[in-house]
Phi, psi and omega in degrees: 000125176279157177300336183274355184272124181294149174283147181297128182087346178284142184289129182276131181269148175298137171263176177291331182285330179295315183301315181299315177292328179291313176303313182296317175297316187293324178301305182305317179293312176305309183297314178302312180303306180306313186301311180296319183302308190285334179297306182287330177304303181291328175299334176292332175265358183087016176249145174269140179292338169302339180275338189266156177275087174240126179250177184313317182289327181299318186293316175303321178297308183293338178300329179304323174301327179284318188285339178262006183290168179044052175064031186065015182302312186299318180302315183293326175296320182289320177294321176298317178294324178295325181290314180293326172296317177296319181280327186226311195284347180298339181277344183239069191303318181301316182289323180295323170300312179307308183293324177297322173293329173289338180286332187301313178300324172302304182300327177290318174290325173298314181296314175304317182290321181295322179302303182301322182287318180288326177294320179295319174304318180299315180297328186274328184280342179042244187295347187290315181226024170242156185273116174290154174214152173216154190235143165244124188264155175296149177297331183299342177283006176068222188301334182299326174269358178090010177295310177235172191273138178284354179293348172293341181283148185294162183294333181285000184260030176308321182296321174294323173299318187287324173299314177303319182291332187279317186280335183262002180285116183269006179270089193299335181279339186229009181276357182046034174253136184230135182276122175266328185178177180201166169217202190296323192256334190223150156265138178243110194248132175258130170253127178238121176292161183278053178272154177271157181220155179239182178295335182265344179230090181301166181304144178255160178193173180236136176262118178256136168267105176261119186285127182292335183291338172277353192257120176287314171205151174243147174246127178243129177235122182271000000 
């Protein structure tokens, strides 16, 4: 028997290779879960995650929201699976891979449901848990900045006038504009009119893509 061989009945300690394998497996599950969560969360508001400035670490962070849902049962389930893998399934690699593949549909459904529930809760709580935002526009943007009168618009452009009134309202506490996300070029803003909603009629809103080059400054209030 060589010194590196374990003694029969002796408990096997984790090696650096074991820790590396576990971290890789965990990272794959976290990234997948975070991506699904953010995809369906923003999809509820009509936005694609491809429009937003989201990096790899963001997906890992938002996966935490999924795993602590339902009183942390998903997190406990993952820890149990890792223990089973390290204790028994590592000896049967094909079986371990097969079970890991089966886990992805479960994570997909879980992340999708948590994202939809959280997006609905966020849209209902409005100013309580959403970030208010107001804009002051550059003078070069014309009547958007108040440089010229919007009365020059045709009467059938009432929708445009309404949109202008919404995005140019600088009363950050009462303008009902909420920041959903942003990228290098745009703010993605939700406007929610003061309409009532029921269980069968979820809150309604309008998404505005506000170009940053048009904005002199933006004020955000949490």
